[in-house]
MARVEXMAR-106797 format. One record per atom (N, C-alpha, C, CB): residue number from 1; residue in three letters; chain; atom name; x, y, z. Coordinates in Angstrom, 1 decimal, always signed. Glycine has a CB too. Example, Ala and Ser with C-alpha at 12.3 -4.5 7.8 and 13.67 -1.06 7.14 Angstrom:
// residues 2
1,ALA,A,N,+13.2,-5.7,+7.8 $
1,ALA,A,CA,+12.3,-4.5,+7.8 $
1,ALA,A,C,+13.2,-3.3,+7.8 $
1,ALA,A,CB,+11.3,-4.5,+9.0 $
2,SER,A,N,+12.8,-2.2,+7.1 $
2,SER,A,CA,+13.7,-1.1,+7.1 $
2,SER,A,C,+12.9,+0.0,+7.9 $
2,SER,A,CB,+14.1,-0.6,+5.7 $
//
This chain:
// residues 87
1,MET,A,N,+8.2,-2.2,+12.8 $
1,MET,A,CA,+7.1,-1.7,+11.3 $
1,MET,A,C,+6.7,-0.1,+12.7 $
1,MET,A,CB,+4.8,-3.6,+10.5 $
2,ILE,A,N,+5.9,+0.6,+11.9 $
2,ILE,A,CA,+5.7,+1.6,+12.8 $
2,ILE,A,C,+3.8,+1.8,+12.4 $
2,ILE,A,CB,+7.0,+3.1,+12.4 $
3,GLU,A,N,+3.5,+1.8,+12.8 $
3,GLU,A,CA,+2.0,+2.6,+12.6 $
3,GLU,A,C,+2.0,+3.4,+12.3 $
3,GLU,A,CB,+1.1,+2.9,+13.4 $
4,GLN,A,N,+1.5,+4.5,+11.7 $
4,GLN,A,CA,+1.1,+6.0,+11.7 $
4,GLN,A,C,-0.3,+6.3,+11.7 $
4,GLN,A,CB,+1.6,+6.6,+10.5 $
5,ALA,A,N,-0.6,+8.1,+12.8 $
5,ALA,A,CA,-2.3,+7.9,+11.6 $
5,ALA,A,C,-1.7,+9.6,+11.3 $
5,ALA,A,CB,-4.8,+7.7,+12.7 $
6,ILE,A,N,-2.0,+9.9,+10.1 $
6,ILE,A,CA,-2.1,+11.5,+10.1 $
6,ILE,A,C,-2.8,+11.9,+9.3 $
6,ILE,A,CB,-1.1,+12.2,+9.8 $
7,GLN,A,N,-3.2,+13.6,+9.2 $
7,GLN,A,CA,-4.5,+14.1,+8.7 $
7,GLN,A,C,-2.8,+15.0,+8.2 $
7,GLN,A,CB,-6.3,+14.7,+9.8 $
8,TYR,A,N,-3.7,+15.3,+7.0 $
8,TYR,A,CA,-2.9,+16.4,+5.7 $
8,TYR,A,C,-4.2,+17.3,+5.7 $
8,TYR,A,CB,-2.4,+15.6,+3.8 $
9,PHE,A,N,-3.2,+18.2,+5.0 $
9,PHE,A,CA,-3.9,+19.7,+4.9 $
9,PHE,A,C,-3.6,+20.0,+3.9 $
9,PHE,A,CB,-3.5,+20.8,+5.8 $
10,ASP,A,N,-4.4,+20.0,+2.3 $
10,ASP,A,CA,-3.7,+20.0,+1.7 $
10,ASP,A,C,-4.0,+21.1,+0.6 $
10,ASP,A,CB,-3.5,+19.0,+1.5 $
11,ARG,A,N,-3.2,+22.5,+0.2 $
11,ARG,A,CA,-3.8,+23.8,-1.4 $
11,ARG,A,C,-3.4,+22.8,-1.8 $
11,ARG,A,CB,-3.1,+25.6,-2.1 $
12,TYR,A,N,-4.5,+24.4,-2.8 $
12,TYR,A,CA,-5.6,+23.8,-4.3 $
12,TYR,A,C,-4.7,+24.8,-5.1 $
12,TYR,A,CB,-7.9,+24.1,-4.4 $
13,GLU,A,N,-4.6,+25.5,-6.4 $
13,GLU,A,CA,-4.3,+26.3,-7.0 $
13,GLU,A,C,-4.7,+26.2,-8.3 $
13,GLU,A,CB,-3.3,+26.3,-6.9 $
14,ARG,A,N,-5.3,+27.2,-8.6 $
14,ARG,A,CA,-6.1,+27.2,-9.6 $
14,ARG,A,C,-4.9,+28.3,-10.9 $
14,ARG,A,CB,-7.9,+28.0,-8.9 $
15,THR,A,N,-4.4,+27.4,-11.9 $
15,THR,A,CA,-3.9,+27.9,-13.0 $
15,THR,A,C,-4.3,+27.5,-14.4 $
15,THR,A,CB,-2.8,+27.8,-12.8 $
16,ASP,A,N,-4.6,+28.7,-15.0 $
16,ASP,A,CA,-4.9,+28.5,-16.0 $
16,ASP,A,C,-6.4,+27.6,-16.3 $
16,ASP,A,CB,-3.6,+28.1,-16.5 $
17,GLY,A,N,-7.3,+28.3,-15.9 $
17,GLY,A,CA,-8.6,+27.5,-15.4 $
17,GLY,A,C,-8.5,+25.9,-14.6 $
17,GLY,A,CB,-9.5,+27.4,-16.9 $
18,GLU,A,N,-7.0,+25.7,-14.3 $
18,GLU,A,CA,-7.6,+23.9,-13.4 $
18,GLU,A,C,-6.9,+23.7,-12.2 $
18,GLU,A,CB,-7.1,+22.1,-14.3 $
19,TRP,A,N,-7.8,+23.8,-10.8 $
19,TRP,A,CA,-6.9,+22.9,-9.5 $
19,TRP,A,C,-6.2,+22.5,-9.7 $
19,TRP,A,CB,-7.1,+22.1,-8.8 $
20,LEU,A,N,-4.9,+22.5,-9.3 $
20,LEU,A,CA,-3.3,+22.0,-9.0 $
20,LEU,A,C,-3.5,+21.9,-8.4 $
20,LEU,A,CB,-2.2,+22.4,-9.0 $
21,PHE,A,N,-3.0,+20.9,-7.0 $
21,PHE,A,CA,-2.3,+20.6,-5.7 $
21,PHE,A,C,-0.6,+21.0,-6.1 $
21,PHE,A,CB,-2.7,+18.9,-5.2 $
22,ALA,A,N,-0.4,+21.9,-5.3 $
22,ALA,A,CA,-0.1,+22.7,-4.3 $
22,ALA,A,C,+1.3,+22.7,-3.8 $
22,ALA,A,CB,-0.9,+22.5,-3.4 $
23,GLU,A,N,+0.6,+22.2,-2.4 $
23,GLU,A,CA,+1.8,+21.6,-1.5 $
23,GLU,A,C,+0.6,+20.7,-0.6 $
23,GLU,A,CB,+2.8,+22.9,-0.4 $
24,ARG,A,N,+0.8,+20.5,+0.8 $
24,ARG,A,CA,+1.1,+19.1,+1.5 $
24,ARG,A,C,+1.1,+19.1,+3.2 $
24,ARG,A,CB,+2.4,+18.6,+1.0 $
25,GLY,A,N,+0.6,+19.7,+4.1 $
25,GLY,A,CA,+1.0,+19.1,+5.3 $
25,GLY,A,C,+0.5,+18.4,+6.2 $
25,GLY,A,CB,+1.4,+19.8,+5.9 $
26,HIS,A,N,+1.6,+16.8,+6.8 $
26,HIS,A,CA,+0.9,+16.9,+7.1 $
26,HIS,A,C,+1.1,+16.3,+9.0 $
26,HIS,A,CB,+0.2,+16.4,+6.1 $
27,PRO,A,N,+0.5,+17.1,+9.9 $
27,PRO,A,CA,+0.6,+16.6,+11.3 $
27,PRO,A,C,+0.8,+15.5,+11.7 $
27,PRO,A,CB,-0.3,+16.7,+11.9 $
28,LEU,A,N,+1.6,+15.2,+12.8 $
28,LEU,A,CA,+1.1,+13.8,+12.9 $
28,LEU,A,C,+0.2,+13.5,+14.3 $
28,LEU,A,CB,+2.5,+12.7,+12.8 $
29,TRP,A,N,-0.9,+12.5,+14.4 $
29,TRP,A,CA,-1.3,+11.7,+14.5 $
29,TRP,A,C,-0.8,+11.6,+16.4 $
29,TRP,A,CB,-0.9,+10.7,+13.2 $
30,TYR,A,N,-0.8,+10.0,+16.7 $
30,TYR,A,CA,+0.6,+9.2,+16.6 $
30,TYR,A,C,+1.3,+9.1,+16.0 $
30,TYR,A,CB,+0.8,+8.4,+16.7 $
31,GLY,A,N,+2.2,+7.7,+16.5 $
31,GLY,A,CA,+3.3,+6.5,+15.9 $
31,GLY,A,C,+3.5,+5.7,+16.8 $
31,GLY,A,CB,+4.5,+7.0,+15.4 $
32,ILE,A,N,+3.3,+4.4,+16.7 $
32,ILE,A,CA,+3.1,+2.8,+17.7 $
32,ILE,A,C,+3.4,+2.1,+16.6 $
32,ILE,A,CB,+1.5,+2.3,+18.5 $
33,GLU,A,N,+4.8,+1.1,+17.5 $
33,GLU,A,CA,+5.0,+0.3,+16.7 $
33,GLU,A,C,+5.1,-0.8,+16.8 $
33,GLU,A,CB,+5.7,+0.5,+16.2 $
34,LEU,A,N,+4.8,-1.5,+16.2 $
34,LEU,A,CA,+3.8,-3.2,+16.2 $
34,LEU,A,C,+4.8,-3.9,+16.7 $
34,LEU,A,CB,+3.2,-4.0,+14.5 $
35,PRO,A,N,+4.4,-4.8,+16.8 $
35,PRO,A,CA,+4.4,-5.5,+18.0 $
35,PRO,A,C,+5.0,-6.9,+16.6 $
35,PRO,A,CB,+2.5,-5.6,+19.2 $
36,GLU,A,N,+4.3,-6.8,+16.2 $
36,GLU,A,CA,+4.8,-8.1,+14.7 $
36,GLU,A,C,+5.4,-7.1,+14.0 $
36,GLU,A,CB,+3.3,-9.0,+13.4 $
37,ARG,A,N,+6.0,-7.6,+12.5 $
37,ARG,A,CA,+6.0,-7.4,+11.7 $
37,ARG,A,C,+5.1,-8.0,+10.4 $
37,ARG,A,CB,+6.8,-7.4,+11.9 $
38,PRO,A,N,+4.6,-6.5,+10.1 $
38,PRO,A,CA,+4.0,-7.5,+9.0 $
38,PRO,A,C,+4.0,-8.0,+7.7 $
38,PRO,A,CB,+3.2,-7.4,+8.9 $
39,PHE,A,N,+5.8,-7.6,+7.1 $
39,PHE,A,CA,+5.9,-8.2,+6.3 $
39,PHE,A,C,+6.2,-10.5,+6.6 $
39,PHE,A,CB,+6.9,-7.3,+5.6 $
40,ASP,A,N,+6.0,-10.4,+7.7 $
40,ASP,A,CA,+6.8,-11.7,+8.5 $
40,ASP,A,C,+5.3,-12.7,+8.4 $
40,ASP,A,CB,+7.7,-11.3,+10.7 $
41,GLN,A,N,+4.1,-12.2,+7.5 $
41,GLN,A,CA,+3.0,-12.8,+7.3 $
41,GLN,A,C,+2.7,-13.4,+6.5 $
41,GLN,A,CB,+2.3,-12.4,+7.3 $
42,PRO,A,N,+2.0,-15.1,+6.6 $
42,PRO,A,CA,+1.3,-15.7,+5.5 $
42,PRO,A,C,+1.2,-14.6,+4.8 $
42,PRO,A,CB,+0.0,-16.5,+5.7 $
43,ASN,A,N,+1.0,-15.3,+3.2 $
43,ASN,A,CA,+0.6,-14.5,+1.8 $
43,ASN,A,C,-1.2,-14.4,+2.2 $
43,ASN,A,CB,+1.2,-15.7,-0.1 $
44,THR,A,N,-2.0,-13.2,+1.9 $
44,THR,A,CA,-3.4,-13.3,+1.5 $
44,THR,A,C,-3.7,-13.4,+0.3 $
44,THR,A,CB,-4.0,-12.4,+1.8 $
45,LYS,A,N,-4.9,-14.3,+0.2 $
45,LYS,A,CA,-5.9,-14.1,-1.5 $
45,LYS,A,C,-6.8,-12.8,-1.2 $
45,LYS,A,CB,-7.2,-15.8,-1.9 $
46,TRP,A,N,-6.7,-11.3,-1.3 $
46,TRP,A,CA,-7.0,-10.6,-1.1 $
46,TRP,A,C,-8.1,-11.0,-2.5 $
46,TRP,A,CB,-6.1,-9.6,-0.7 $
47,PRO,A,N,-8.8,-9.8,-2.9 $
47,PRO,A,CA,-10.2,-9.3,-1.1 $
47,PRO,A,C,-10.8,-10.2,-1.0 $
47,PRO,A,CB,-11.5,-8.1,-0.9 $
48,ALA,A,N,-10.9,-12.1,-0.8 $
48,ALA,A,CA,-11.1,-13.0,+0.1 $
48,ALA,A,C,-10.8,-12.8,+1.3 $
48,ALA,A,CB,-10.6,-13.8,-0.2 $
49,GLU,A,N,-9.7,-12.6,+2.8 $
49,GLU,A,CA,-8.5,-12.8,+2.7 $
49,GLU,A,C,-8.5,-11.7,+4.1 $
49,GLU,A,CB,-7.7,-12.4,+1.1 $
50,ALA,A,N,-8.6,-11.0,+4.3 $
50,ALA,A,CA,-8.4,-9.7,+4.2 $
50,ALA,A,C,-7.0,-9.3,+5.3 $
50,ALA,A,CB,-10.0,-8.9,+4.7 $
51,THR,A,N,-7.0,-11.1,+6.1 $
51,THR,A,CA,-5.8,-10.6,+7.3 $
51,THR,A,C,-4.0,-11.2,+6.9 $
51,THR,A,CB,-6.4,-11.6,+9.0 $
52,GLY,A,N,-3.2,-10.7,+6.3 $
52,GLY,A,CA,-2.1,-11.7,+5.7 $
52,GLY,A,C,-1.3,-10.5,+4.8 $
52,GLY,A,CB,-2.9,-13.1,+4.5 $
53,ARG,A,N,-0.6,-11.4,+4.2 $
53,ARG,A,CA,+0.5,-10.4,+3.5 $
53,ARG,A,C,-0.1,-9.6,+2.0 $
53,ARG,A,CB,+2.1,-11.5,+3.1 $
54,GLY,A,N,+0.1,-9.1,+1.9 $
54,GLY,A,CA,-0.5,-8.3,+0.2 $
54,GLY,A,C,+0.7,-8.4,-1.1 $
54,GLY,A,CB,-0.7,-6.2,+0.4 $
55,SER,A,N,+0.6,-7.8,-2.0 $
55,SER,A,CA,+0.8,-7.3,-3.2 $
55,SER,A,C,+2.1,-6.1,-2.6 $
55,SER,A,CB,-0.8,-6.6,-4.0 $
56,LEU,A,N,+2.3,-5.5,-2.4 $
56,LEU,A,CA,+2.5,-4.2,-1.8 $
56,LEU,A,C,+3.5,-4.3,-0.6 $
56,LEU,A,CB,+1.0,-3.5,-1.4 $
57,PRO,A,N,+4.9,-4.7,-1.2 $
57,PRO,A,CA,+5.7,-3.0,-2.4 $
57,PRO,A,C,+6.2,-3.8,-3.3 $
57,PRO,A,CB,+7.5,-1.8,-1.7 $
58,GLU,A,N,+6.0,-5.2,-3.7 $
58,GLU,A,CA,+6.8,-6.2,-5.0 $
58,GLU,A,C,+5.9,-5.5,-5.7 $
58,GLU,A,CB,+6.8,-8.2,-5.2 $
59,ASP,A,N,+4.4,-4.7,-6.0 $
59,ASP,A,CA,+4.0,-5.5,-7.3 $
59,ASP,A,C,+3.9,-3.8,-8.0 $
59,ASP,A,CB,+2.3,-6.9,-7.3 $
60,LEU,A,N,+5.1,-2.7,-7.6 $
60,LEU,A,CA,+6.0,-1.1,-7.7 $
60,LEU,A,C,+6.4,-1.5,-8.9 $
60,LEU,A,CB,+7.3,-0.6,-6.4 $
61,PRO,A,N,+6.4,-1.4,-10.3 $
61,PRO,A,CA,+8.2,-1.3,-10.8 $
61,PRO,A,C,+9.2,-0.2,-9.9 $
61,PRO,A,CB,+8.2,-0.6,-12.6 $
62,SER,A,N,+9.1,+1.4,-9.5 $
62,SER,A,CA,+9.6,+1.4,-8.9 $
62,SER,A,C,+10.5,+0.8,-7.7 $
62,SER,A,CB,+9.2,+1.7,-9.0 $
63,TRP,A,N,+9.6,+0.5,-6.7 $
63,TRP,A,CA,+10.1,-0.9,-6.3 $
63,TRP,A,C,+10.9,-2.2,-6.5 $
63,TRP,A,CB,+9.5,-1.1,-6.1 $
64,ARG,A,N,+10.3,-2.5,-7.4 $
64,ARG,A,CA,+11.2,-3.7,-8.6 $
64,ARG,A,C,+13.1,-3.2,-9.1 $
64,ARG,A,CB,+10.1,-3.6,-10.5 $
65,ALA,A,N,+12.3,-1.2,-9.1 $
65,ALA,A,CA,+13.7,-1.4,-10.1 $
65,ALA,A,C,+14.8,-1.1,-9.1 $
65,ALA,A,CB,+13.9,-0.3,-11.6 $
66,PHE,A,N,+14.4,-0.4,-7.6 $
66,PHE,A,CA,+15.1,-0.2,-7.3 $
66,PHE,A,C,+16.1,-0.8,-6.5 $
66,PHE,A,CB,+14.8,+0.4,-7.1 $
67,TYR,A,N,+15.2,-2.2,-6.0 $
67,TYR,A,CA,+15.7,-3.4,-5.5 $
67,TYR,A,C,+16.1,-4.3,-6.1 $
67,TYR,A,CB,+15.2,-3.8,-4.8 $
68,GLY,A,N,+16.9,-4.0,-8.0 $
68,GLY,A,CA,+17.0,-5.0,-8.7 $
68,GLY,A,C,+15.8,-6.3,-9.3 $
68,GLY,A,CB,+17.9,-5.5,-8.0 $
69,ILE,A,N,+14.7,-6.2,-8.5 $
69,ILE,A,CA,+13.9,-7.2,-8.6 $
69,ILE,A,C,+13.5,-7.1,-10.3 $
69,ILE,A,CB,+12.7,-7.1,-7.5 $
70,PRO,A,N,+13.4,-8.4,-11.0 $
70,PRO,A,CA,+12.9,-7.9,-12.8 $
70,PRO,A,C,+12.3,-8.2,-12.6 $
70,PRO,A,CB,+13.3,-8.1,-14.3 $
71,ASP,A,N,+10.9,-9.3,-12.3 $
71,ASP,A,CA,+9.9,-9.1,-12.5 $
71,ASP,A,C,+8.3,-8.3,-11.4 $
71,ASP,A,CB,+9.9,-10.3,-13.0 $
72,ALA,A,N,+7.3,-8.4,-11.8 $
72,ALA,A,CA,+6.6,-8.4,-10.6 $
72,ALA,A,C,+6.3,-10.1,-9.7 $
72,ALA,A,CB,+5.2,-7.7,-11.2 $
73,PRO,A,N,+5.9,-10.8,-9.0 $
73,PRO,A,CA,+6.3,-11.9,-8.1 $
73,PRO,A,C,+4.7,-12.4,-8.2 $
73,PRO,A,CB,+7.1,-11.5,-6.5 $
74,THR,A,N,+4.8,-14.2,-9.1 $
74,THR,A,CA,+3.2,-14.5,-9.4 $
74,THR,A,C,+3.3,-15.4,-8.2 $
74,THR,A,CB,+2.5,-15.4,-11.1 $
75,GLY,A,N,+2.5,-15.3,-8.7 $
75,GLY,A,CA,+1.9,-16.7,-7.5 $
75,GLY,A,C,+2.3,-16.4,-5.7 $
75,GLY,A,CB,+3.1,-18.5,-8.1 $
76,PHE,A,N,+2.3,-15.1,-5.6 $
76,PHE,A,CA,+2.5,-14.9,-4.2 $
76,PHE,A,C,+1.7,-14.7,-3.7 $
76,PHE,A,CB,+3.2,-14.2,-3.8 $
77,TYR,A,N,+0.0,-14.0,-4.0 $
77,TYR,A,CA,-0.7,-13.5,-3.9 $
77,TYR,A,C,-1.9,-12.6,-4.6 $
77,TYR,A,CB,-0.1,-13.3,-3.5 $
78,GLY,A,N,-2.4,-13.2,-3.8 $
78,GLY,A,CA,-3.6,-11.6,-5.0 $
78,GLY,A,C,-5.4,-12.0,-5.5 $
78,GLY,A,CB,-2.6,-11.5,-7.4 $
79,GLN,A,N,-5.8,-12.8,-6.7 $
79,GLN,A,CA,-7.1,-12.5,-7.1 $
79,GLN,A,C,-7.5,-14.1,-5.8 $
79,GLN,A,CB,-7.6,-12.5,-9.4 $
80,PRO,A,N,-8.5,-14.5,-5.7 $
80,PRO,A,CA,-8.8,-15.5,-5.2 $
80,PRO,A,C,-8.9,-17.0,-5.8 $
80,PRO,A,CB,-9.8,-15.0,-4.7 $
81,ASP,A,N,-8.4,-18.3,-5.6 $
81,ASP,A,CA,-8.7,-19.0,-6.3 $
81,ASP,A,C,-10.2,-19.5,-7.2 $
81,ASP,A,CB,-8.3,-19.5,-5.7 $
82,ALA,A,N,-10.6,-20.2,-8.2 $
82,ALA,A,CA,-11.6,-19.7,-8.6 $
82,ALA,A,C,-13.0,-20.4,-8.0 $
82,ALA,A,CB,-11.4,-19.8,-9.9 $
83,ASP,A,N,-12.3,-21.2,-7.0 $
83,ASP,A,CA,-13.6,-22.3,-6.2 $
83,ASP,A,C,-13.6,-21.4,-4.5 $
83,ASP,A,CB,-12.7,-24.6,-5.9 $
84,SER,A,N,-12.8,-20.5,-4.4 $
84,SER,A,CA,-13.2,-19.7,-3.5 $
84,SER,A,C,-14.2,-19.7,-2.9 $
84,SER,A,CB,-13.2,-18.8,-3.9 $
85,THR,A,N,-15.5,-19.2,-1.6 $
85,THR,A,CA,-16.6,-19.4,-1.0 $
85,THR,A,C,-16.5,-17.7,-1.6 $
85,THR,A,CB,-16.8,-20.1,+0.8 $
86,TYR,A,N,-15.2,-16.7,-2.4 $
86,TYR,A,CA,-16.1,-14.9,-2.0 $
86,TYR,A,C,-16.4,-15.0,-3.4 $
86,TYR,A,CB,-15.1,-13.0,-1.4 $
87,LYS,A,N,-17.8,-14.0,-3.7 $
87,LYS,A,CA,-18.1,-14.0,-4.7 $
87,LYS,A,C,-17.6,-12.5,-5.4 $
87,LYS,A,CB,-19.4,-14.3,-4.6 $
//
C-alpha cells in the first residue's frame, strides 16, 4: 500500500447557466510505502473507534460487482453497539 498526498486543480465551465466540472489536474506532493497493510487491521466500529479497518471498499456496489461479491458484508464493521461509550 502507498499513501499519497495530491493537490487538486479543478477547472469548471459555465454551460447553459450551470457550473460544471470540466477537468482536473492532480500533481503529487509525495508517495510513501506503508510499513503495514491497512486491510490487515482488525475491524473498527466507526465512529466510536478511529483505528482499524473501515467499510470501504466492500460497501461500494461497483467493487462488489467487479469482484463477484453478491452482498455488502454484514456485522463486519460499522456503527457502534448500543452499549458503546460513543454518544
